[in-house]
C-alpha atoms as one frame of an Amber mdcrd trajectory, in Angstrom:
protein
 -46.129 -24.932  -8.905 -48.900 -27.503  -9.191 -50.284 -25.882 -12.345 -46.814
 -25.504 -13.830 -46.161 -29.223 -13.309 -49.519 -30.058 -14.863 -48.617 -27.905
 -17.875 -45.345 -29.737 -18.322 -47.094 -33.107 -18.138 -49.731 -32.064 -20.663
 -47.119 -30.681 -23.051 -45.217 -33.967 -22.804 -48.432 -35.793 -23.795 -48.821
 -33.330 -26.676 -51.996 -31.908 -25.148 -50.944 -28.396 -26.098 -54.281 -26.726
 -25.406 -54.326 -28.314 -21.959 -50.731 -27.244 -21.371 -51.526 -23.638 -22.260
 -54.513 -23.698 -19.889 -52.391 -25.109 -17.062 -49.578 -22.581 -17.595 -52.179
 -19.796 -17.675 -53.475 -21.048 -14.322 -49.908 -21.042 -12.998 -49.584 -17.402
 -14.029 -52.883 -16.527 -12.370 -51.540 -18.017  -9.158 -48.112 -16.366  -9.552
 -47.828 -13.710 -12.302 -44.077 -13.474 -11.616 -43.383 -17.112 -12.583 -40.852
 -16.600 -15.367 -40.556 -20.297 -16.172 -44.289 -20.468 -16.970 -43.912 -17.547
 -19.377 -40.946 -19.302 -20.977 -42.878 -22.579 -21.305 -45.769 -20.731 -22.944
 -43.385 -18.937 -25.281 -41.902 -22.217 -26.442 -45.329 -23.780 -26.929 -46.568
 -20.821 -28.947 -43.397 -20.683 -31.040 -42.789 -24.363 -31.735 -46.090 -26.202
 -31.409 -48.838 -23.640 -31.975 -47.273 -21.387 -34.645 -48.182 -18.163 -32.897
 -45.058 -15.991 -32.988 -46.803 -12.911 -31.573 -47.867 -14.745 -28.430 -44.453
 -16.399 -28.178 -42.729 -13.025 -28.363 -44.927 -11.609 -25.601 -44.035 -14.469
 -23.261 -40.323 -14.363 -24.144 -40.266 -10.642 -23.332 -42.104 -11.216 -20.037
 -39.624 -13.968 -19.160 -36.709 -11.572 -19.582 -38.492  -8.731 -17.787 -39.087
 -10.942 -14.780 -35.695 -12.628 -14.821 -32.982 -11.130 -17.058 -30.636 -13.943
 -16.003 -33.072 -16.690 -17.027 -31.255 -19.857 -18.091 -32.371 -19.477 -21.723
 -31.859 -15.704 -21.927 -29.040 -15.992 -24.457 -31.300 -17.970 -26.801 -34.221
 -15.582 -26.455
């Protein structure tokens, strides 16, 4: 949770590389953390123009939690 919070803070400051690193650390600590996958997906889609990486993380989000709050948008 600490790394996830750090990722959110870095994304808010537009430190996208730092946010990706923090979310990656969150996933190392808890590979089942769907919200970290979703945050990475949004970063890769919107800020980093990497649709392949975004798709991977969107799919993982839904695999881990099919009822995720943004599932209808994914």
